[in-house]
N, C-alpha and C positions, 0 to 999 in steps of 0.2 A: 715174121718181124715186117713193119711198116716202112712204108717208102721214106722217110725223115730218119730213122733208124739208119736203115741202110746208106743212104748218105751221109751219117754222120759219122759211119764205121768207116766209110771209101774215105772221106776226110779227114779222120785222124789214124786212117789205116792200121785199123784195130781190126781183131778176129772177134767176132759175137760168141764163136763155139768155145772159146778159149776163156772160163769161168775167170783164171787167178790172173788172165793179164789187163792191163789197162784199157779202160772202156770211156765212151764218150759222155759217158755223163761225169766220171773224173774228170778228165781233162777241162772239160767245161766248168767244173767248179772251182778247177785252180784258178781259171784263167778270172771269174770271176770277184775272186779272191784279190787277183793283181789290180783290178778294176777300185774297187774299195781301198786297199794300199796307197794308189796313186790317187784319189780322190783327196788324201791328206796330206801326201808327199807335195801335189801340186798347192795347193795352197800356203803351205811351209817355204817351199822351195823359191815358188814363182812370185809370192804376193807378200811374206813377211817384210821383206826390204821396202816395199810401197808403202807399208802400215809401219813401219818404224822413221822412214824418214819426209812422210807427210803425215801419217798420221801422230806420231809422238814426235816428229821433227828433231830427231837427230839428226845430227850430219851426217851427210852422203860420206866422206871418206871414215868416219868410224865406224860405221854400218857395213861399209865393205871392210877395215878388218876385222870387224864381228865375225863377218860369213865366211871370210880366209880363214880364218885360226880356226875357227870352231870346226868347220869341215874338214880341213887339213888332218887337225886333232883326231876326227871323226873316223877319216879313211884309216889311219893309222891304227884304229881299233878294230879293223875290220879281220885281220889274220888273229886276232885273239880271239873275237866268236867265232870264227872261221874253226879254229883250234876246239872252242869249248862246243860246238855242235858236232865234230867227232869226236867227243869224248862223251855226247851225251847217248843213253842205251835205256832208253825210257820203255813203258808197254806199249808206247803208240808211236816208236822210231826214235828216229835223232832229230829230224827237221820239226816235225809235225807241232809239238809241244810250243815252241817257242812262238809257232802262228798263230796260237791262241793264245796262251798266257802274255806274251808280250803286247797286244793289241790296247790291254786297257792301260798299260801306263802310257802310251803312245796317243791315246785319244785323251786321256786328263793333261799329258804334257803339250799337247796343242794346242787347248784350249787356254793354258795358261800363258805359251808364248804371247796369244793375243789379248791379254788382260789390257784393260783401258786403264793404267797404270795412275795418270792423275785424275781420275775418277775415281768413284765410290767411297772417298775420304780418306785414298793408300798416301803415304807420305811421301809421292813420286810425282815428277810433274815435268814441263817441256821445257821452265825454263832455264836459265843457266845455272842457278843455285841449287838447283837438285836435278839436272836434267844427268847426270853423272850416275846417279841413284838408277836410273832406269834402264840405264845402257846396262850398268850392272848386274840386275837383276833377270832384264830380259837374257842377257850373256849367258848368266845359270839356268833359265829356262831352256834356251835353244841347245846348250851343250848335254842337258841332261834329257831332252828330245833326241837328237842326234843319236847318243848310246840307245835310248830306246830303240827307235827306228831299225839302228842296226842289228838289235836283236831278232828282229821280225824280217828285216828284209834278207840279210846272208842266209838263214834255212830258209826263205820262201823260195829264192832260184836254186841253193841246192838241191832244195825237194825235189826239182823235174827229174834230175840224172837219177835219183832213188826211185821215179815212179816207172820209168820203164829203160831200157838200153838200147832199144832200137834209134840208131841216129838219124835215121829221117822221120820216123812217128815221134821221136821228141821234138825236131825242127817243126814239125804241124803244130803241134801243142803248144812251144813256145811263139808260133807265129800268133796264135790264137790268142793268146797271154799278153803278148804284148799290143797287139790291136786294141783288147780292152783296157788295157795299160793308158794306151793311146787316147782311149777314149774319156777316160775318168780324171786325166789332166785335161784333156778339151771340154769336157763339163763345167768345168771350175774355169779354165781358161774364156768360154762363154759367159758364164753367171759374173765372176768378181769387177770387169771392166765394167759392166754396164750398169750393175747394181751401183759402182762406185759412182759414175756418172749422174746416175739419178739423186746421189742420195747429196752430192755437191753441188745441183743443179741452183739453188739459191744463192749460193755463192761464187758461182762464175759468170763472166760476163759474156754477152755475145760470141765471140771467138772462140770459147773454151777455156780461159785461163781464169784461174783464180781470182778474184778481184782484190786490188792492193789492201792490203790492212784485214784480210778476212782471214789470213792464212791458219791464226789460231782456231778461230769460227769452226772451219773446214777440219781441223785437224781432230776437233772435239766431236764431230759427225762423224768423219771415219772411226773413232774407238767405238762409241754409242753402238755402231752397228756391224765393224766386224766382226766382233767378240761372239753377238749372236748367228751371224753367219758362220760361223766357223763351228759353232756346238750343232748346228743343223746337219752341217757335212760329217762330223765325227759320227752322231747317231747315223745316219744311211749308210756310213765305210763299216762300224761295227762288225753289224749281223754277217757282212761278204767275209770276215777273218773265217768267223766259226764255222761258216760254209765250208771255205778250202781247206779247213782242219780237219771236217768230217767226214767229207766225203775220199779225200786222197786217202795213198795207201803205200807206205813204203815196201818195194820190194827188193830192190837192189842195194845192199848196201853191207857192211863188215862190221856185225856188233861186235867183234872184237877189238877192234883198233880203236888202240889209246893212244894217240902219239901226241907228243911233248909238243909245246911252240915252236919250241927251237927245233925239232925231228921235223915238223911240219916246214918252218922255212929253209931247212935243206931240201926237203922233197921239192919244194917250189923253184931249190935256184939247179934241180935237175930236170927240170921240165920247160924245155927250150921254147916250144911252140907257145906256152901260158906265157913266160917270160917277154915274149916278142907281141903279144896282145896285150900286156900290161903296158908296154912303153908305147905302144900304139894308142890305148887309151890315155895316157899322160899328154903325147903329143898333141891328141886330138880333145884335149881338155877344156879347149876355148870353143870349139866349134857350136855350142848351142846358147853360145852368150847373146844371141839374138833373141832367146827366148825370156831372158831375166829383166833385160830392158824393155818390153815391150811398153809397159805403163809410161815409162820414161821418156822412148820417143814417139808416144802417140802426144804425151800433154805437151812436151817442148817443142818437137818439132814438127808438129801438125796443128797446132791452138786452133789457127783459121779455118781450118777443113773439117774440124769436129772432135780434135780435144782427144782426152782419155776413151772416148767410148770407141776407137780407131785400134785399142789395144787388142780386143778380141779378134780382130781379124787380123792381125800380127801375128798374134799365136794360132790362128785357126789356118792360116797359112803356108803353113807347113806340115798340115796334116795331109792334104790330097796326094800330095808329093810322097808324104810315108805312106800312106795307105797302098798308093800303086807299089811302091817298092816291096812292104811288107807281104802282098799278095804275092809278087811274083819270086819273092821269097825261093820256094820250094823250086821252081821252073829255073830260075837263074842258076841257083846253087848244082843244080841237076846237069845243066849242060853246059857250065863253066866253072864249079866250084865254088866254096865259100870264098877263098881267098882273092881269084882276080875280081867276083863282085864286087869285093868290098875296097879292092884299089881301083878302079876302072868309075864306080861311083862318087869315092871320096874325091879324087883328084877333077873329076866332073863338076862335083858340087861345090867346090873351093873355087875352081877358075869363075864360075857363073857370077858367086857374091863379089869378087874381087872388083870383076868386069862391071857389076851394077852400080860400084860405089861411083866410079867414074862417071858412069851414064847420069847416075843422080846428082853428082856434083858439079857436070857443067848442062844439068837438060835446064830449060826455061831461064836461061841468063845467072845460072848457079842458084838461085833460090830456091829451099828447101820446101818449104809451106805451101805447095800448091797440087792441085790433084795430080797431076802430070806426074810426078816426084814420088807421090805417096804409090801410085800404080805400080811405076816399075820398082819400087820396095818391098810393095805385097809378091811381083812376079818373080823376084830375086827369093823371097823364102819360100815361094811355093819347090822351087829347084832345090832349095836348102834343104827341105825335108825328104828328098829324096834315098841322099847319102845317109841320111840319119834313121830312114824307114829299114834299111838293108841294115845298120851296123845295130840296130835294137834286137836283131833276132840273132842275127849273122855271130855275132860276138856271145851270147850266151850259147848258142848251138856249139860255138868254136871249145867254149871252156868245156862245156859237158863231154866234148870227145878229148879234151886234155886229160880229163878222170881215168879214159879209160888210157889214155897214153901212159900217164904215170901210174896205174897201175902195171901194164905191160911191161914197163923200164923197172921198175923198183919194188913191186908186188902190193903196194899199198895203194888206196885209192884217193883219199884226204878228197871229200866231195866238199868240207866245209871249208876249207885253205883254197881250195878252188874257186869257190863260187863267190869268196871274201874278195878276191883278185876282181871280180866283176863290180862288185858293189864299195870296191874302190877307186876305180876305175869311174864310176859314177859320180862319189861323190867330190873325184877330183874336179869332175866338171863343171858339177851345181858348185863348189867354192871359188871355183877359176871365173863361170857366167856371174854368179850372183856378185862377187866382190869387185870385177874391174866393170859391170853394170853400175855399180856407185861409184867406184873409181873417175869411171867417163866422167861422173857428172860435177865431181869436184876438179878433175881437167880442165873441165869446159867453163867451169867458172860459176858452177851451179850447185855449192856445198851445201846448202840450207834452202830448203822449199820456200823459203821466203826471200830469197835473193831475185827469183827470176824477173816480177814484178820492175825491179830498178836496175835492172842491164838496159843498158843503152841499145838502138837497132841493129848497130855492127858487131857489138857482145854476143846479141841475140843468134845471129846470122854466125860465128864464131862458132858459138856453141850448138847449133842445129847440124853444120856440117862436122864436127868432130863426134857427136852421137852417132850421126848416121856412121861414119867412117868405122867407130870401136865395132860398132855392132854388124858392118858387114865385111871387113877387113881381118880384122882379128879372128871371126870363125871362118873364113875362107882359106885364111893361111893356115890356121888349125887343121882342118878338114885336108889338105894335101900335106901337112908332116905326116898325121897319122897313115897315113898309106905307105909311106917310106918302112918301116918294120915288116910288112906284111909280103914284100919282096924276098924277106928271108923265111917267111914262111913256109915250110913243106910237107905238114903233116895233114893228108887228104884224105876224103872219103873213103877211097880203098885203103891206104893204111889202117884208119879207124875202125875198118872192117876186119881187116887181119888181125888188128891187135885184140879185139873183141872174140874173136874164134880161136885165136892162139891161149888167151887167158882160160878159156873155158877148157882146154884141151890140157892145160895145166892142172886145173882143179879136178878134172876129175881124172887125171893120172895120180893126181895125189891120193883123193880116195880111194880109187881101187887099189891104190899101195897100201894104205892104212886099213882098209877092210871096214866097210858099210857096218855101225853100229845100231842102224833102226832110228835114230834118231830123224828130225825134220830139216834137216838142211837140206836144202835145195839147190844144185850148180844149174841156173841157167847163163847162158852167154856167159858166164864167167865171172856171175854176181850170186850172193850169197841171199836168198828169198826168205823175208821174215815177216810175221804178221802183226798185230796190234789195229785196234780201231780206237772208237770215242772212249772216254773215261767210263770205267765199269765195265769192259768187256776184256778177257782175259787174253794175254799175250801169247803168240803162240812162242814156245820153245827155240832155240836156237844153240 
C-alpha cells in the first residue's frame, strides 16, 4: 500500500484490511457529491435574491416575503421527507436512490428560477403592470426547487450515518465533506460577484454605482447572463451527484423500519439531545445573514471603493476562519467535547461581530464608505467564520450521535427524521438570512433598485449604517443565543460509545435467543448491514 493510501486511511481512521468497512475512496466520493450539491445550493441561496431585486427589479420587500415564506414552508417538509427516507427499502438502500434521481429535477428547476422572464418573448416583465406575474412564476419555481432540493439534501446527510457507526470516523468524514461543501459555495461566491461587476461595467459610474436611468438596462444585462452562468454550474454539478451515489454504500440501517410521520414525530420529542440541537439551530437562524447580504453591502455601502466586486471578499472572508475551525474540529472535540467547543466558539464569534459594528459606526467620523471601515468589516467576517466552521461539522456529527441515542432509548433509529432536523435548521437559517437581507434594504429606504440614485446624501449615509448594522448585530446576537440550549445538552462522546455498545449487546442477545437461521443479517455495533450497489446489481437480502 502506497504512502498516499496509508495517509488517507489514517485521516479517515479506516482499516485497509476491513473489506466490508468504509474505505477512503468512499468518503472522498461522498464529499465530492457535497461539493456539487453546494454549487447549486449556493447560486440559489445566495444570489437568487440579488437576481430578483437587481435583475428582475422586484421590490426587495416582496423578495423578502418570497424567501421567508418559501423556505419556512420547505423546512416544514423536511420531517415528511425524513419519513419517506425511513420508509424507503430499495435495492440501493434508503438514502442513495434520492441522491441520484432527485438531482435531475433539481438541475432543471435551478435553471427555471433564473429564466429571464421579460425576454425571449415571454409575457412577463419588470414594469408595474405585469411585474406580479414575474413574482408569481418565480415563487412557483422556487417552491418546487426547494421541495426537489429537500428530496436530495435530507437523504444525503442521513447517508453518512448509514455508511459508518464509528462517531470519530464519521466525524472526520463529515469534516472533509463540509470542507468540500464550503469549497463549492466558495467557488460560486468568487465567480458570481466578479462576473456581475464585469457585465455591468458599461452602466456603472467610476464609483461603482449604476448610472441613474440605466437600471433597466443593467437588469436586462443580468437577465441575459445569469441564466447561462447557471446552466454551466448545473452541468458541472450533476456528475458529482452520480459519483456520490455510485461509490457510497449503506451498511448500517434497519430495512424493516416503517414508521409513520406521526410515529417519527413522537420519537423526535423523546430525543432530548436532538430537540436541543434543533432549538439551538432556530435561535441561530440569523447567524449567517451576512452571507446573504454581501452583494447589497458591497453595492450600497462601499460604492466609492469598488462596489459590487467586494462581495467576493465579503463572502470569502469567513472561509479562513471556517477552514481553521473545521480542521481543528477533531482535535477540539476530543479535548473539550463537541458541546463545549460549540458554546465557546459561538459566544466568542457573536461578541466579535457586535463589537465590530460599533467600531465601524464610529470609525472615520462615522463615514462607512472608506477603506478603513471596509477592512474592519472584513476582519469581523473572518472571525464570524470560526463558529460557523465548528457548527457545520459538530451539528452533523451530534445529530448522527442522536440517532444512536434514539435507538438506545426507543429501539428505533430514525435516520431520516433525525437528519431532516439538520436540513430544517439549515433552511430556517437560509429563510431568515435571505429574507432579512431584503427586508433590510426596504427598511433602509432602498425597496427598489432604482431608488438608490434618488437618495440624498444623508439618506444614503443612514442606509449604509443600517445595512452594516443588520449584517453584524443580528448575526452576532443569533450566535450567542444559539449557544444557550447547549448548556443543557449532556449526551457526550462517552455516552454515545456506551449506547452503541449496549445496542449491539441487545441485538446479539436477541439473535441468540431466537436462534440463527443462516440469513445474511450482520450485527455490527448494533446496526444491520445490508448490501446493494449501482442499478443492475442484485441486492443483498436482509
